[in-house]
Steps between C-alpha positions, in 0.01 A plus 500: 500500500789737574639433151156566349466833682855597402440413135180703480662789686795505259264496204290783642814697580636463149168617355492808721865585427458455126184708490667796671819488292378407152340834417807702602773284344326354194264761363509334155368169631138411562361536853477213745178304448327260737279209406336170579540162331351151518525178306555127480794294626612172342737371769700186569756360744829373359700194609261382771569127540168456679306649209606278211172562316499871574345730242423869478232656721279792408500779758468877510688817583400856571636817651632851448799655324675827423675575172796733558672642188881509512544629144291541186502124428591347838296464817494302823179338622471379861189297579328340799301191397301219655630185327334157507768244398555123532431194283240233427540122521270234355504204737283256309308483174297179484236380256243255644232400255368817346616717793823695535632568853774753573663618821732798503642754737645846460763657723414865557780733608383857552755781502518876524742579217702817439632500141741774395492511121727705273313584180616610156247652258573419136201714411285703742243221543722187495766404754729215604590451866726307734579508869489327840192392694498477880218290648380421852292190577170569676313168461563138393232235449408190299162473332368154405227429245329179386305489174274252319451556129617856542266586791644571845397244760710626790740786583711573808764753601783454754731764641870414487762575765652832390808427712597236242524771230741786448311823560711692247504413131716663233443488125611661174234628262496586131198624311332739260195720482290698256266790579201527269422843637677741731339317795425136411756234409570128488801352681691170491784388728693185586660476845757227566552418866859509627449380860378173654145526632574244776711531814756228581458339159749212460402429139483707185388857547130560431435836333198699397454566128222722376362644177270799541265670257256773586371854463642824638331834554692826549330790674 
């Protein structure tokens, strides 16, 4: 929690500093703009020996950002996002007579993420970006679901021991975006995890990997 508070405080501080200095030192650049964004996550966990049949899980993200011009074509964009990550595993897939039975579970890892993206605008409405992402785990749970012929017959959710996970997660993101108007745009980003999600892991490191796509709105 201390790391989460520190991360948000640093982000807020950088926004305030940039807003007060940009107008005086970079009069040719555009003003700082704030916005909101939301979208879909397609996440997975890499190298988890216990999840041999692991596949991607659909989740969501949403939060706020500030776009801070550094020059006519360069800007920095800090964000604070709620990120639902994890993976999905199909346990069984059995055909009995004319019926199909499937059991699967999804591991949900919820983070508060603070990306810090450096953006280059090839044209005013299109940009490429890259930068680090700092995330802080706030919840971990497994959700089980049984289905018969595509219809859910039972669903349960279990909280996991957060002490078994590393609270801090670090990743590197690359992405692109296009603004249809001065306010509304579409964004895409891939974030590769660089740290193990588990504490005291004696096997291969297990890392978050996530592809995001969504919409952004600048005020």
